C-alpha positions in Angstrom: 107.7 103.0 84.7 108.0 103.0 87.9 105.1 102.0 90.3 104.1 104.3 93.3 102.5 103.2 96.8 100.8 105.8 99.0 99.4 104.7 102.1 97.9 105.5 105.5 96.9 103.1 108.1 94.2 101.6 106.5 94.2 102.0 102.8 97.3 101.7 99.7 97.1 103.4 96.5 99.3 102.3 93.6 99.6 104.3 90.8 101.8 103.2 87.5 102.0 106.6 85.8 100.8 105.2 82.0 98.8 103.0 83.7 94.9 102.4 83.0 94.0 102.2 86.5 94.4 103.5 90.0 95.0 100.2 92.3 93.7 100.6 96.0 94.0 97.9 99.0 91.8 98.2 101.8 92.0 96.6 105.3 88.4 96.1 106.4 88.3 95.3 110.1 87.4 91.7 109.8 87.8 90.7 106.1 91.4 91.3 105.6 92.5 93.4 102.8 90.1 93.7 99.9 91.5 94.7 96.1 89.6 97.6 94.1 90.6 99.4 90.9 89.7 102.5 89.1 89.6 102.9 85.4 91.8 106.5 84.2 90.5 106.4 80.7 88.8 109.7 80.4 86.6 108.5 77.8 84.7 106.2 79.9 83.1 107.3 83.4 84.9 106.5 86.2 84.1 103.5 88.4 85.4 101.6 91.3 85.6 98.0 90.5 86.6 95.2 93.3 88.9 92.5 92.3 89.3 89.7 93.6 91.9 88.3 91.0 94.2 89.8 93.2 93.9 87.2 96.0 95.7 84.7 93.4 99.0 86.1 94.7 97.5 88.3 98.0 96.2 85.2 99.6 98.7 83.0 100.5 101.7 81.6 102.4 103.3 84.7 102.1 100.5 86.8 103.7 99.5 84.4 106.5 96.7 82.4 104.4 94.6 85.6 104.8 93.7 88.4 102.1 96.4 90.6 102.7 99.9 92.9 101.8 103.4 91.7 101.3 106.4 93.8 100.5 108.8 91.7 97.9 112.1 92.2 97.7 113.8 90.7 94.7 117.1 91.5 92.3 115.5 93.5 89.4 117.4 93.1 85.9 117.8 96.3 83.9 113.7 96.1 82.7 112.9 95.7 85.8 112.1 91.8 85.6 113.1 89.5 88.5 116.2 87.8 88.2 114.8 84.2 89.3 117.7 82.7 89.8 118.7 85.5 92.6 115.7 84.6 94.7 114.0 86.7 96.9 112.4 87.5 100.1 109.4 88.5 101.7 110.3 91.4 104.2 109.0 92.7 107.2 110.7 94.7 110.1 112.3 90.9 111.3 114.1 91.0 108.2 117.9 92.3 108.0 118.2 95.7 106.0 120.5 93.7 103.4 117.4 91.8 102.1 115.1 94.5 101.7 114.2 96.7 99.0 115.3 94.7 95.8 113.0 96.2 93.0 112.5 99.2 95.2 113.7 103.0 94.5 114.7 104.1 98.0 116.0 107.7 99.5 117.5 108.2 102.6 120.5 107.3 104.6 121.1 104.2 106.6 125.1 104.6 107.0 127.4 101.5 106.9 124.2 99.4 106.6 123.9 97.5 103.2 120.3 97.1 101.6 119.1 96.1 97.9 117.4 99.1 97.0 117.7 101.2 93.9 120.1 97.9 92.8 120.3 96.5 89.4 122.0 93.6 88.3 123.3 93.6 84.8 123.5 89.9 84.9 122.7 87.5 87.6 126.2 87.5 88.8 127.2 90.8 89.1 124.5 93.1 90.6 125.4 96.8 90.9 124.1 98.7 94.5 123.4 102.1 95.1 123.2 102.6 98.7 122.7 106.2 100.8 120.9 107.9 98.0 119.0 111.5 98.8 117.5 112.2 95.0 116.4 110.1 92.9 116.0 111.7 89.5 119.0 110.5 88.0 117.2 106.8 87.9 113.8 108.2 86.5 111.6 110.9 86.5 110.6 112.0 89.8 108.5 115.0 88.5 106.0 113.0 87.3 104.9 111.4 90.9 103.0 113.1 93.9 106.6 113.1 95.7 110.4 112.5 94.3 110.9 110.6 97.2 110.9 106.9 98.2 111.5 107.4 101.8 113.5 104.9 103.3 111.7 105.2 106.7 108.5 104.8 104.5 109.2 102.3 103.5 110.3 100.2 107.0 107.1 101.7 108.6 104.9 100.2 105.6 106.8 96.7 105.9 106.2 96.7 109.9 102.2 97.7 108.7 101.7 95.1 106.1 102.8 92.2 108.2 101.0 93.1 111.7 97.7 93.7 109.6 98.3 90.3 107.9 98.3 89.1 111.7 95.3 90.5 112.8 93.2 89.7 110.2 94.6 86.0 110.8 93.9 86.0 114.7 90.4 87.5 113.7 89.1 84.6 111.4 91.2 82.0 113.5 89.2 83.1 116.5 85.9 83.1 114.6 86.4 79.8 113.0 87.7 78.3 116.5 84.2 79.7 118.0 81.8 78.4 115.1 83.3 74.9 115.7 83.2 75.3 119.5 79.3 75.9 119.4 78.9 73.0 116.9 80.6 70.8 119.3 78.6 71.8 122.2 75.6 71.5 120.7 76.5 68.0 119.5 77.8 66.9 123.0 74.1 68.8 124.4 76.7 71.2 126.5 76.0 75.0 127.7 76.2 77.0 124.3 78.3 79.6 125.5 81.0 76.9 127.2 84.7 77.1 125.9 86.1 74.5 125.2 89.8 73.8 126.0 91.2 72.8 122.4 89.1 76.3 121.5 91.0 78.5 124.1 94.4 76.7 123.0 93.7 77.3 119.3 92.8 80.8 120.0 95.7 81.8 122.4 98.1 80.3 119.7 97.7 82.6 117.2 97.6 85.6 119.4 100.6 84.7 120.7 102.4 85.3 117.3 100.7 88.3 117.2 101.7 89.5 120.7 104.9 88.9 119.5 104.9 90.7 116.6 103.2 94.0 117.5 105.8 94.2 120.5 108.8 93.6 117.6 110.2 91.0 119.3 113.1 89.4 117.0 113.3 92.9 115.2 116.4 94.0 113.2 118.7 96.1 114.8 120.0 98.9 113.2 123.6 99.6 113.7 123.7 103.1 112.4 121.5 105.9 112.1 118.4 105.5 109.6 117.4 109.5 108.0 114.9 109.6 105.3 114.1 112.5 102.9 110.8 113.5 102.8 109.6 114.4 106.2 107.5 111.7 106.8 109.0 110.7 109.9 107.3 114.1 111.2 104.3 113.8 109.4 103.6 110.5 110.7 104.1 111.4 114.1 102.0 114.1 114.0 99.2 111.9 113.3 99.5 110.9 117.1 97.5 110.2 120.1 100.1 111.5 122.9 99.9 110.7 126.5 100.2 113.9 129.3 104.5 113.4 128.9 104.0 113.8 125.4 104.7 110.3 124.1 103.3 108.3 121.3 103.9 104.7 120.0 104.5 106.7 116.7 107.6 108.0 117.8 110.4 107.1 115.5 114.2 106.1 117.3 115.9 105.3 113.6 119.1 104.9 116.1 118.9 101.1 117.0 115.6 100.4 116.1 112.5 101.5 114.4 110.1 103.1 116.8 110.6 104.7 119.8 108.2 102.6 122.4 108.4 99.4 120.7 104.7 98.5 120.3 102.4 98.7 117.0 100.3 101.7 116.5 98.0 99.8 114.8 96.8 98.7 118.2 94.5 101.9 117.6 93.2 100.6 114.7 89.8 99.3 113.9 91.6 96.3 112.7 92.4 95.4 116.1 89.0 96.8 117.9 87.0 94.5 115.9 88.7 91.1 117.2 86.5 88.8 118.4 86.2 89.2 122.4 87.9 85.3 123.0 91.0 86.9 120.9 90.9 90.2 122.0 90.3 89.3 125.7 93.6 87.0 125.9 95.8 89.8 124.0 95.1 92.2 126.4 96.1 89.6 128.8 99.2 88.8 127.7 100.4 92.4 126.6 99.8 92.9 130.4 101.4 90.7 131.6 104.9 91.5 129.4 104.5 95.1 129.4 103.7 95.2 133.8 106.6 92.7 134.2 104.7 89.8 135.0 106.2 88.1 131.6 110.3 88.5 131.3 110.9 85.7 129.3 113.8 85.8 126.5 111.1 86.4 123.7 110.5 90.0 124.7 114.1 90.5 126.0 114.4 93.4 123.5 111.9 95.2 126.2 114.1 96.7 128.7 112.0 97.8 132.1 111.7 101.5 130.8 110.3 100.3 127.5 107.8 97.9 129.5 106.8 101.1 131.8 106.9 103.6 129.0 104.2 101.9 127.0 102.2 100.7 129.9 101.9 104.6 130.8 100.9 105.4 126.9 98.3 102.7 126.4 96.6 103.4 129.5 96.1 107.4 128.6 95.8 106.7 125.0 94.0 104.0 124.5 90.3 103.4 124.7 88.4 100.5 126.8 91.1 98.9 128.4 90.4 96.2 130.9 89.9 97.5 134.0 92.4 95.8 135.5 94.9 98.0 133.1 94.3 100.8 135.3 95.2 99.4 138.4 
């Protein structure tokens, strides 16, 4: 039976039709993703239980060393078992489409762009691919699930969100550990308690820089043909947005040459972003402003045109609470 995932900005629910439990992964603003199960046996009183054993896979190099989520792409055999010799990928918005969604059902079209969705290897050397599928009923009983779709746009959004959440968690962890060591060093050398040591600032700045690049879609895989979903996910997702006076939102999709029309992660509005320690959040705001105002024009942000930068800056000025005063100047 296929495993279905249902997600929003903070919670992912996993459901297998014949499974014993529902699986929950909830993004804690400081600690990262926390995992729970809910027993589905009707003879027992339902109880949500925390499941730390999930961290055996969900706190690793693939999740940047913090409790997080990942989207894997593998080559499955006819029983859904990964073909080990074929390898696999952990994917996000920087991954080429040809590496994505192995082991996943995918509904939607992507023109002549190939991907690994709906693919089964008859043997390790003979993969059979099914692309541009708009109806999944020939693969499994779609009526057994809340939706018959596995929308390609939803999958692309989920990929972006998982790695963005992992980076937010890691920056928070890194900053809190750095500040704890900073306090110990200041105490050891009998220096002012609030003094930020240069090594502490460098450590935080390095983590922030990686987050900055990802949230501005640096290195995003370019689309060479339009992507179209099947479920109406794109329209529903956009309705949840905070819009500026011109009707623009960071949840507006592009889907012609890139994922979002205004390439800055919508998770900037999340509790995980707002809960970043001040030393990290202040640095991130400053670097984000440097890029969007045009002060930073290096090749790492070449994907952003001057029009993109101006639009994102204007959107955030009107819709993001508690911006530093210099953003309003």
